[in-house]
C-alpha positions in Angstrom: 55.2 -43.8 -48.1 51.8 -42.4 -47.5 52.3 -42.7 -43.7 55.6 -40.7 -44.0 53.9 -38.0 -46.0 51.1 -37.7 -43.4 53.6 -37.5 -40.6 55.6 -34.9 -42.3 52.7 -32.6 -43.2 51.6 -31.7 -39.6 55.2 -30.9 -38.6 55.7 -28.5 -41.5 52.5 -26.6 -40.7 53.3 -26.6 -36.9 56.8 -25.3 -37.7 55.3 -22.4 -39.6 53.3 -21.4 -36.5 56.3 -21.6 -34.3 58.5 -19.5 -36.6 55.8 -16.8 -36.6 55.7 -16.8 -32.8 59.5 -16.5 -32.6 59.5 -13.6 -35.0 56.8 -11.8 -33.1 58.4 -12.1 -29.7 62.0 -11.3 -30.9 61.7 -7.6 -30.2 60.9 -8.0 -26.5 64.0 -7.3 -24.4 63.7 -6.8 -20.6 66.3 -4.7 -19.0 68.2 -6.2 -16.1 67.0 -4.8 -12.8 69.6 -3.0 -10.7 68.1 -3.7 -7.2 69.8 -3.2 -3.9 71.6 -6.3 -2.7 72.8 -5.0 0.7 70.7 -3.5 3.4 72.0 0.0 4.1 70.6 2.5 6.5 68.5 4.4 3.9 67.0 1.2 2.5 66.2 -0.1 6.0 64.5 3.2 6.9 62.4 3.1 3.7 61.3 -0.4 4.4 60.2 0.4 7.9 58.4 3.5 6.8 56.7 2.5 3.6 56.1 -1.3 3.7 53.6 -1.3 6.7 51.4 1.3 4.8 50.9 -1.1 1.8 47.5 -2.8 1.8 48.9 -6.0 0.1 52.4 -7.0 1.0 54.4 -9.8 -0.6 57.9 -10.4 -1.7 57.2 -9.4 -5.2 55.5 -6.2 -4.2 58.5 -5.1 -2.0 60.9 -6.0 -4.9 59.0 -3.9 -7.4 58.2 -0.9 -5.2 61.3 -0.6 -3.1 63.8 -1.9 -5.7 65.4 -4.4 -3.4 66.7 -8.0 -3.8 64.4 -11.0 -3.3 66.3 -12.2 -0.2 66.2 -8.7 1.3 62.4 -8.6 0.7 61.9 -12.0 2.5 64.1 -10.8 5.4 62.2 -7.5 5.6 58.9 -9.3 5.7 60.0 -11.6 8.5 61.3 -8.6 10.5 58.1 -6.6 10.0 56.0 -9.5 11.1 58.1 -10.0 14.2 57.7 -6.4 15.1 53.9 -6.7 14.5 53.8 -4.0 11.8 52.2 -6.5 9.3 50.1 -9.6 9.7 50.0 -12.8 7.7 47.2 -13.7 5.4 48.6 -16.7 3.5 51.8 -18.6 4.3 52.8 -20.8 1.4 56.2 -22.0 0.5 56.0 -20.2 -2.9 54.4 -16.9 -1.9 54.1 -15.1 1.5 51.1 -12.8 1.6 50.7 -10.2 4.3 48.6 -7.1 5.0 49.1 -4.0 7.1 48.3 -4.5 10.8 45.1 -2.7 11.8 45.6 -3.3 15.5 48.5 -0.9 15.8 46.4 2.0 14.4 43.4 1.5 16.7 
């Protein structure tokens, strides 16, 4: 019976910690983002105008600053790279990192 009591004691103290964490994080509620899903003329013009001026360009940066969908951000990055407006720093399957192209401004 001593083995059962020893096994039960850590779970009860661990449960107390978990309950406190739950209570602390209960108030956090993130609003659902209403980002553009389709590429209309105004969004396309904003991407072409603003994105090449960013020093650091990634999918998450475009989503946050331009309020567009993730798939639109990936497509925009590919389009801008093809035009030569931005150049690739890191190409990884998880995150594409680009910077503004300095050759076009010289």
